[in-house]
C-alpha positions as CSV (number, residue, x, y, z in Angstrom):
1,H,0.0,0.0,0.0
2,E,1.1,3.5,-0.8
3,F,-0.5,6.3,1.1
4,Q,-0.3,10.0,0.5
5,F,-1.6,12.2,3.2
6,N,-2.3,16.0,2.8
7,S,-1.6,17.3,6.3
8,E,-3.4,20.6,5.8
9,T,-5.6,21.6,8.8
10,M,-9.3,21.2,7.6
11,D,-12.4,19.3,8.5
12,C,-11.7,16.7,5.8
13,A,-8.3,15.6,4.6
14,P,-7.8,13.6,1.5
15,L,-5.8,10.4,1.6
16,T,-5.0,8.9,-1.8
17,V,-4.7,5.1,-2.0
18,H,-3.1,3.7,-5.1
19,H,-4.4,0.2,-4.8
20,L,-7.3,-1.8,-6.4
21,G,-8.4,1.3,-8.3
22,V,-9.3,3.3,-5.3
23,K,-8.7,7.0,-6.1
24,S,-9.1,8.6,-2.7
25,V,-10.5,8.2,0.8
26,M,-11.9,11.0,3.0
27,F,-11.7,11.1,6.7
28,K,-14.0,13.5,8.5
29,D,-13.2,14.8,11.9
30,I,-16.3,14.0,14.0
31,S,-14.9,15.5,17.2
32,E,-17.4,17.1,19.6
33,F,-16.9,20.0,22.0
34,T,-19.1,21.1,24.8
35,V,-20.8,24.4,25.3
36,E,-21.7,25.1,28.9
37,G,-23.4,27.9,30.8
38,N,-26.1,28.8,33.3
39,V,-29.5,30.3,33.2
40,Y,-30.3,32.5,36.3
41,F,-32.4,35.1,37.9
42,P,-30.1,38.1,38.6
43,A,-29.4,39.4,42.0
44,S,-31.6,42.4,42.8
45,A,-33.0,44.5,45.6
46,H,-35.3,41.6,46.4
47,I,-32.9,38.7,45.8
48,A,-29.6,38.7,47.6
49,S,-27.7,36.7,45.0
50,Q,-28.4,35.2,41.6
51,C,-30.5,32.0,41.6
52,G,-30.4,29.3,39.0
53,S,-33.5,28.9,36.8
54,V,-34.5,25.2,36.8
55,G,-36.0,23.3,33.9
56,V,-35.2,25.8,31.1
57,T,-34.7,24.2,27.7
58,V,-31.4,25.4,26.1
59,C,-31.1,24.5,22.3
60,A,-28.3,25.0,19.9
61,R,-29.2,25.1,16.2
62,S,-26.7,25.0,13.3
63,A,-26.7,27.7,10.7
64,P,-27.6,26.4,7.2
65,D,-24.6,25.5,5.1
66,P,-24.6,27.8,2.1
67,L,-22.7,25.1,0.1
68,S,-25.2,22.3,0.7
69,S,-28.7,21.7,-0.3
70,S,-29.2,19.5,2.7
71,P,-31.2,20.9,5.6
72,P,-29.3,21.6,8.8
73,P,-29.3,19.0,11.5
74,P,-32.0,19.1,14.2
75,P,-31.3,21.3,17.2
76,V,-29.4,19.9,20.2
77,C,-31.2,20.6,23.5
78,A,-30.7,20.2,27.2
79,N,-32.6,21.2,30.3
80,T,-31.0,23.2,33.1
81,D,-30.4,21.3,36.4
82,A,-31.3,22.4,39.9
83,A,-28.5,25.0,39.8
84,G,-29.5,26.4,36.4
85,A,-26.6,24.8,34.6
86,Y,-26.6,23.2,31.1
87,S,-24.2,21.4,28.9
88,L,-24.4,20.7,25.1
89,S,-22.2,18.3,23.1
90,L,-21.9,19.7,19.6
91,A,-19.9,19.0,16.4
92,H,-16.7,21.1,16.0
93,G,-16.6,23.7,13.4
94,S,-20.4,24.3,13.6
95,E,-21.8,27.8,13.3
96,L,-24.3,27.9,16.1
97,Y,-27.2,29.9,17.5
98,I,-28.0,29.1,21.1
99,S,-31.3,30.1,22.8
100,S,-33.3,29.3,26.0
101,S,-37.0,28.8,26.6
102,L,-39.5,28.1,29.3
103,N,-43.2,28.8,29.3
104,N,-44.1,32.4,30.4
105,H,-40.4,33.4,30.9
106,T,-38.3,35.8,28.9
107,F,-34.5,35.5,28.6
108,T,-31.6,37.6,27.4
109,T,-27.8,36.8,27.0
110,S,-25.7,37.7,30.0
111,V,-23.3,39.6,27.8
112,D,-25.8,41.8,25.9
113,G,-29.2,42.2,27.5
114,S,-30.7,43.2,24.1
115,K,-30.0,39.9,22.5
116,T,-32.0,36.6,23.1
117,E,-29.5,34.3,21.2
118,I,-25.8,33.5,21.6
119,H,-24.0,33.3,18.2
120,I,-20.9,31.1,17.9
121,P,-19.4,31.6,14.4
122,S,-17.3,28.4,14.5
123,L,-17.1,26.0,17.5
124,A,-13.3,25.4,17.7
125,Q,-13.0,24.3,21.3
126,S,-15.1,23.6,24.4
127,I,-16.4,26.8,25.9
128,T,-18.0,27.8,29.2
129,G,-19.8,30.9,30.4
130,Q,-22.5,31.0,27.7
131,D,-25.1,32.3,30.2
132,F,-28.7,33.5,29.9
133,V,-30.5,35.8,32.4
134,D,-34.2,35.1,33.2
135,T,-35.7,38.6,33.0
136,T,-39.2,37.4,33.9
137,T,-41.0,39.7,36.4
138,V,-44.3,38.9,38.0
139,V,-46.5,41.5,39.8
140,A,-48.2,39.9,42.8
141,G,-51.3,41.7,44.3
142,I,-51.9,41.3,48.0
143,S,-55.2,42.3,49.6
144,L,-55.3,42.5,53.4
145,Y,-58.7,42.4,55.2
């Protein structure tokens, strides 16, 4: 067997095999990285410290590939735990949009309170600190008799 390997850094690297009429073989890197963060109620005049928001669904959807006619893969989702933490395992190199949802709640990113999604242009390593703030407010009426 004679192998020629193109060692360029890329998602797919060609490996030519001059045997039995095989022209080339492609190896695709299917590595996954994690994206981790928290969803929380911020500290305020009424809450001494931030509290995790439990049961929030956090989803990462891949951006459509402009070079492919195939639809993007389905979103990858996880629910926050008792501390408000989440972890998603995602394909490396993906362009991602991460959002959070829970009935009757509103969320913004912790970095920019005007945005509701976190955009990751290309997932090149595991990352942490991808947090959301639960900005839900409820007005409670109390009547005393």
